[in-house]
C-alpha positions in Angstrom: 220.0 -31.7 -64.8 217.0 -33.6 -65.8 213.8 -32.8 -64.0 213.5 -36.3 -62.6 216.9 -35.8 -60.8 216.0 -32.4 -59.4 215.4 -32.5 -55.6 212.8 -30.5 -53.7 214.5 -27.9 -51.5 213.0 -27.2 -48.0 214.5 -24.3 -46.2 214.1 -22.6 -42.8 215.7 -19.8 -40.9 216.1 -21.6 -37.5 217.1 -25.1 -36.5 213.9 -25.7 -34.6 211.9 -25.0 -37.7 213.6 -27.7 -39.7 214.3 -30.2 -37.0 211.3 -32.5 -37.4 211.7 -32.7 -41.2 215.4 -33.3 -40.8 214.8 -36.2 -38.4 212.2 -37.7 -40.7 214.6 -37.6 -43.7 216.2 -41.0 -44.5 219.6 -41.6 -45.9 220.5 -38.2 -44.7 224.0 -36.9 -45.4 225.5 -33.5 -44.8 226.2 -31.1 -47.6 228.9 -28.4 -47.9 227.6 -25.1 -49.0 229.4 -21.9 -49.5 228.9 -19.5 -46.6 228.9 -22.3 -44.0 225.1 -23.0 -44.2 223.9 -26.2 -42.5 222.4 -28.4 -45.2 221.5 -32.1 -45.8 220.4 -34.3 -48.7 218.2 -37.4 -48.3 214.8 -38.9 -48.9 211.7 -37.6 -47.2 208.6 -39.7 -47.6 210.1 -41.3 -50.7 211.2 -38.1 -52.3 214.6 -36.6 -52.8 215.0 -33.5 -50.8 217.7 -30.9 -49.9 217.2 -29.4 -46.4 219.0 -26.2 -45.4 219.0 -23.5 -42.7 219.6 -19.9 -43.6 219.8 -18.1 -40.3 217.7 -15.0 -39.6 216.9 -12.2 -42.1 216.6 -11.4 -45.8 220.3 -11.3 -46.7 220.9 -14.7 -45.1 218.0 -16.2 -47.0 219.0 -14.6 -50.3 222.5 -16.1 -49.9 221.2 -19.5 -49.1 218.6 -19.5 -51.9 221.2 -18.5 -54.5 223.6 -21.2 -53.3 220.9 -23.9 -53.4 219.7 -22.9 -56.9 223.2 -22.8 -58.4 224.5 -26.0 -56.8 221.4 -28.2 -56.6 218.9 -26.9 -59.2 215.8 -27.7 -57.1 212.5 -28.1 -58.8 210.8 -26.1 -56.1 211.9 -24.3 -52.9 209.5 -24.5 -49.9 210.0 -22.4 -46.8 208.8 -23.9 -43.5 208.8 -21.9 -40.3 207.1 -19.6 -37.9 205.7 -16.0 -38.1 204.0 -13.3 -36.1 200.3 -13.1 -36.6 198.8 -9.8 -37.9 195.2 -10.7 -38.7 193.0 -10.5 -35.6 191.1 -13.5 -36.8 194.1 -15.8 -36.6 195.5 -17.5 -33.5 198.8 -18.9 -32.4 199.3 -22.3 -34.0 197.4 -21.4 -37.2 199.2 -21.9 -40.5 199.4 -19.6 -43.5 200.4 -20.4 -47.0 201.6 -17.2 -48.7 199.6 -16.1 -51.7 201.9 -13.1 -52.0 205.0 -11.9 -50.2 205.9 -8.2 -49.8 209.0 -6.7 -48.2 207.3 -4.1 -46.0 210.6 -2.3 -45.2 211.6 -1.7 -48.8 210.8 1.5 -50.7 211.0 5.2 -50.6 211.3 7.0 -47.2 209.6 10.5 -47.4 208.7 13.1 -44.8 205.2 11.5 -44.4 206.6 8.0 -44.0 207.7 5.0 -46.0 206.2 4.4 -49.4 206.5 0.6 -49.7 207.7 -0.3 -53.2 208.8 -3.4 -55.0 212.1 -4.6 -53.7 214.9 -3.8 -56.3 212.9 -0.9 -57.8 212.2 2.8 -57.0 209.3 4.9 -58.4 211.9 7.3 -60.0 214.3 4.6 -61.1 213.3 1.3 -62.8 209.7 1.8 -61.8 207.2 -1.0 -61.8 203.5 -1.6 -61.1 204.3 -4.9 -59.3 204.3 -5.2 -55.6 205.4 -8.5 -54.1 206.0 -12.0 -55.3 203.5 -14.8 -55.8 203.8 -18.6 -56.2 202.5 -20.2 -59.4 198.8 -19.9 -59.4 198.1 -23.5 -60.2 200.6 -24.8 -57.6 199.0 -22.6 -54.9 195.5 -23.7 -55.9 196.4 -27.3 -55.6 198.2 -26.8 -52.3 195.2 -25.0 -50.8 192.8 -27.6 -52.0 194.8 -30.4 -50.6 194.9 -28.8 -47.1 191.2 -29.5 -46.4 190.8 -31.6 -43.3 194.4 -31.5 -42.2 194.9 -31.7 -38.4 197.4 -29.5 -36.6 198.6 -29.6 -33.0 196.3 -27.3 -31.0 197.6 -24.7 -28.5 194.1 -23.9 -27.1 190.5 -25.3 -27.3 190.2 -23.8 -30.8 191.5 -26.2 -33.5 194.3 -24.6 -35.6 193.3 -23.3 -39.0 195.2 -23.5 -42.3 194.6 -20.7 -44.8 196.3 -18.6 -47.5 197.0 -14.9 -47.5 199.5 -12.1 -47.7 202.7 -12.5 -45.7 205.0 -9.5 -45.0 208.8 -9.8 -44.8 211.2 -7.3 -43.1 214.5 -7.2 -41.3 212.7 -6.4 -38.0 211.1 -8.6 -35.4 207.7 -7.0 -34.8 207.1 -6.7 -31.0 204.6 -3.9 -31.1 200.8 -4.0 -30.9 200.7 -0.6 -32.6 202.9 -1.7 -35.5 200.9 -4.9 -35.7 197.7 -3.0 -36.2 199.3 -0.6 -38.6 200.6 -3.4 -40.8 197.3 -5.1 -40.8 195.4 -1.9 -41.6 197.8 -0.9 -44.4 198.2 -4.3 -46.1 195.5 -6.6 -44.8 198.3 -9.2 -44.3 197.9 -12.3 -42.3 201.5 -12.6 -40.9 204.9 -11.0 -40.7 208.3 -12.7 -40.8 211.9 -12.0 -41.8 212.9 -14.2 -44.8 210.0 -15.3 -47.1 209.9 -12.4 -49.6 213.7 -12.5 -50.0 213.5 -16.1 -50.9 210.7 -15.3 -53.4 212.7 -12.5 -54.9 215.8 -14.7 -55.6 213.7 -17.6 -56.8 211.8 -15.2 -59.2 215.1 -14.1 -60.8 216.2 -17.7 -61.3 212.7 -18.8 -62.5 212.4 -21.4 -59.7 208.9 -21.7 -58.1 208.7 -21.3 -54.4 206.0 -21.7 -51.7 206.2 -20.2 -48.2 204.4 -21.8 -45.3 204.3 -20.2 -41.9 202.7 -21.2 -38.6 202.1 -18.5 -36.0 204.3 -18.6 -33.0 203.2 -15.2 -31.6 200.9 -12.2 -32.3 203.6 -9.6 -32.9 203.4 -8.2 -29.4 199.6 -8.1 -29.1 199.1 -10.7 -26.4 202.4 -10.1 -24.5 206.0 -9.2 -25.3 206.7 -11.3 -28.4 210.1 -12.8 -27.6 208.7 -14.7 -24.6 205.6 -15.9 -26.5 207.8 -16.8 -29.5 210.0 -19.0 -27.4 207.1 -20.6 -25.7 205.3 -21.6 -28.9 208.3 -22.0 -31.3 208.3 -25.8 -31.2 204.6 -26.3 -31.6 204.4 -23.7 -34.4 207.4 -25.2 -36.1 205.8 -28.7 -35.9 202.5 -27.4 -37.4 204.4 -25.8 -40.4 206.4 -29.0 -40.9 203.2 -31.1 -40.8 201.7 -28.9 -43.5 204.9 -29.5 -45.6 204.7 -33.3 -45.2 201.0 -33.3 -46.0 201.6 -31.3 -49.1 204.7 -33.1 -50.2 203.0 -35.3 -52.9 201.4 -32.3 -54.4 204.6 -30.2 -54.3 206.6 -33.0 -55.8 204.3 -34.1 -58.6 203.0 -30.7 -59.6 205.9 -28.3 -59.4 206.0 -26.4 -62.7 
């Protein structure tokens, strides 16, 4: 497929995360993907896109990413959605563009705890010095630069911020102030979620660039039990992440490697 014919893929885990972008997509038509994933193709702000929902978790996202890459050969895959905040400097509604994604529940379990290691590797079998997956440096740089001055929907008197940082991925919903503090102390990560690093791992194997954008829907149990806070702020956080995607769309479309 020629590059000019390659769409930009936008994926989410939940319907709410993708809803605003799906509604804004013109000439939208449903797609049939293996595995029964919900997907559409159409034109978003003048650009050909494929939209798809994976469902929750790393395996679901890995399956969807593989199917999209093999069937539609996207020039770039963008994740839009929500996450739990780990960095005490961040607030609900803030958005984070992932500089790096690490699977915090992958590695070697020893008597003194989990040694987090690159997914797909072990220190005694196929060892590696790498930890995590990163988007192309030039693409990330242009995306961050273009975010200056973007306005997001506030959830308090403090205007939401957009930044870039480390995002953790794991097949657990973090609803623990203690675990939140441990993850931040250990990794210095800004957010934690359940799909991003799996998407990045698959895309890395197929040499497809990817960018993960997350807005904070909760603080991983710090302020109150996370499921309730998550549901309360899911829509506004999803809207903020979707707004970042649409703001970045010209940069993503023109400058994907």
